[in-house]
C-alpha positions as CSV (number, residue, x, y, z in Angstrom):
1,M,66.7,137.5,30.4
2,A,67.8,137.5,34.1
3,K,65.2,137.3,36.7
4,A,64.7,140.0,39.7
5,S,66.6,138.5,42.5
6,L,64.2,137.5,45.4
7,I,64.9,137.4,49.0
8,S,64.5,134.1,50.8
9,H,65.8,134.9,53.7
10,G,67.3,138.3,55.2
11,T,66.3,141.8,55.5
12,V,63.8,143.5,53.6
13,A,63.5,147.0,55.1
14,Q,65.0,148.7,57.7
15,N,63.5,152.0,59.5
16,R,66.9,153.6,60.2
17,K,65.3,157.0,61.3
18,A,63.3,155.0,64.0
19,R,66.6,154.9,66.3
20,H,67.0,158.7,65.8
21,D,63.6,159.8,66.9
22,Y,63.2,157.4,69.6
23,A,64.9,155.9,72.6
24,I,64.2,152.5,72.1
25,E,64.0,150.5,75.5
26,D,63.2,146.8,74.4
27,T,62.7,145.1,71.0
28,V,60.3,142.1,69.9
29,E,59.8,140.0,67.1
30,A,56.3,139.5,65.5
31,G,54.8,137.6,62.6
32,I,52.6,139.6,60.5
33,M,49.5,138.2,58.8
34,L,49.7,139.0,55.1
35,T,48.1,137.9,51.7
36,G,50.0,136.2,48.8
37,S,50.5,139.2,46.8
38,E,52.1,141.2,49.6
39,V,54.7,138.0,50.4
40,K,55.5,137.9,46.6
41,S,56.2,141.9,46.7
42,L,58.2,141.5,50.0
43,R,60.0,138.7,48.4
44,K,61.1,141.1,46.0
45,G,62.4,143.7,48.4
46,R,59.6,146.4,48.4
47,C,58.6,147.7,51.5
48,T,58.5,151.1,53.3
49,L,58.4,151.6,56.9
50,T,58.9,155.3,57.6
51,D,55.4,156.3,58.8
52,A,54.5,152.9,60.2
53,F,53.8,152.2,63.9
54,A,51.8,149.6,65.9
55,Q,48.9,150.1,68.1
56,P,46.9,147.5,70.3
57,E,43.4,147.4,68.8
58,G,40.9,145.0,70.3
59,D,42.4,141.6,71.1
60,G,45.5,142.2,69.5
61,L,48.4,144.5,67.9
62,Y,48.4,145.6,64.4
63,I,50.7,147.5,62.6
64,I,49.2,150.6,60.6
65,N,50.9,152.4,57.5
66,L,53.3,149.9,56.5
67,H,53.5,150.4,52.7
68,I,53.8,147.4,50.5
69,P,53.5,148.1,46.8
70,A,51.3,146.1,44.5
71,Y,52.8,143.1,43.2
72,E,52.5,143.3,39.5
73,G,52.5,139.5,38.7
74,A,49.1,139.0,40.4
75,S,46.0,139.4,38.4
76,H,43.0,140.7,40.1
77,F,43.7,139.7,43.4
78,Q,45.6,142.7,44.6
79,H,46.2,144.2,48.1
80,E,45.3,147.4,49.5
81,E,49.1,148.9,49.9
82,T,48.8,150.6,53.4
83,R,46.3,148.2,55.0
84,K,46.0,147.3,58.8
85,R,48.1,144.2,59.1
86,K,47.6,142.0,62.2
87,L,50.8,141.1,64.3
88,L,51.1,137.6,65.7
89,L,52.7,137.5,69.1
90,H,51.7,135.4,72.2
91,K,48.9,136.8,74.6
92,K,51.5,137.6,77.4
93,E,53.7,139.3,75.0
94,I,50.5,141.3,73.5
95,N,49.4,142.3,77.3
96,R,52.9,143.1,78.3
97,L,53.2,145.7,75.2
98,T,49.8,147.1,75.4
99,A,50.6,147.8,79.4
100,A,53.7,149.5,78.3
101,V,52.0,151.7,75.3
102,G,49.4,152.5,77.9
103,R,52.0,154.7,79.3
104,R,52.8,158.0,79.0
105,G,55.0,158.7,75.7
106,M,55.9,155.1,74.6
107,T,55.2,153.7,71.3
108,L,55.7,150.5,69.1
109,V,57.6,151.3,66.1
110,P,58.7,148.6,63.3
111,L,62.5,148.6,63.1
112,S,62.9,146.3,60.3
113,V,61.1,143.6,58.3
114,Y,62.9,140.4,57.3
115,F,62.6,136.6,56.6
116,N,63.7,134.1,58.9
117,P,65.6,131.2,58.0
118,R,62.3,129.4,57.9
119,G,61.1,131.9,55.1
120,M,58.5,133.6,57.7
121,A,58.0,137.5,57.2
122,K,58.6,139.0,60.4
123,V,58.8,142.5,62.0
124,Q,61.1,143.6,64.5
125,L,59.2,146.3,66.8
126,G,60.8,148.6,69.0
127,L,59.5,149.5,72.4
128,G,60.7,153.4,72.3
129,K,59.9,156.8,73.7
130,G,60.1,159.9,71.6
131,K,63.6,161.7,71.9
132,T,63.7,165.7,72.4
133,H,66.0,168.0,70.5
134,I,68.3,167.8,73.8
135,D,68.5,164.1,73.9
136,R,69.4,164.0,70.1
137,R,72.3,166.7,70.4
138,E,73.8,164.7,73.4
139,D,73.7,161.5,71.1
140,I,75.3,163.1,68.5
141,K,78.3,164.6,70.9
142,K,78.6,160.9,72.4
143,R,79.0,159.7,69.0
144,D,81.5,162.2,68.0
145,W,83.5,161.6,71.1
146,Q,83.7,157.9,70.4
147,R,84.9,158.6,67.1
148,E,87.3,160.9,68.5
149,Q,88.6,158.5,71.0
150,S,88.8,155.6,68.6
151,R,90.7,158.3,66.2
152,L,93.3,159.0,69.1
153,M,93.9,155.1,70.1
154,R,94.8,154.3,66.6
155,E,97.5,157.2,66.2
156,K,99.2,156.4,69.8
157,G,98.4,152.9,69.9
């Protein structure tokens, strides 16, 4: 019987909808405080970022609504699936991001969860501003024009 493949390093989950809904201005890599069963579940590639966001609380940043399903192999030491998890950043970065979130319309959105080459779980946060319907239309027009341009270049060149 073959074992389920485990992710030792590489991307576990991506939030592709975040770039559609937000204009990302800056990205930051942060560590996450996890329990053992959460790490095991992430190594199996199980994680959902769709409703997740990060916000300052007290002296640090916390990621909220990051869904990591329960690990079947763990006995009675199961974790809460959507609990609040602390993000590990330098104090200077926390202060900068907290000030940016304090401005009108800015939010911290997780873009991806992955394991770095050392095997540590990391989350890539994007500091973004919500897009309006008009902004999304402009992005679609721009993307269509880029496709058309590349098609014309292939035909002529």
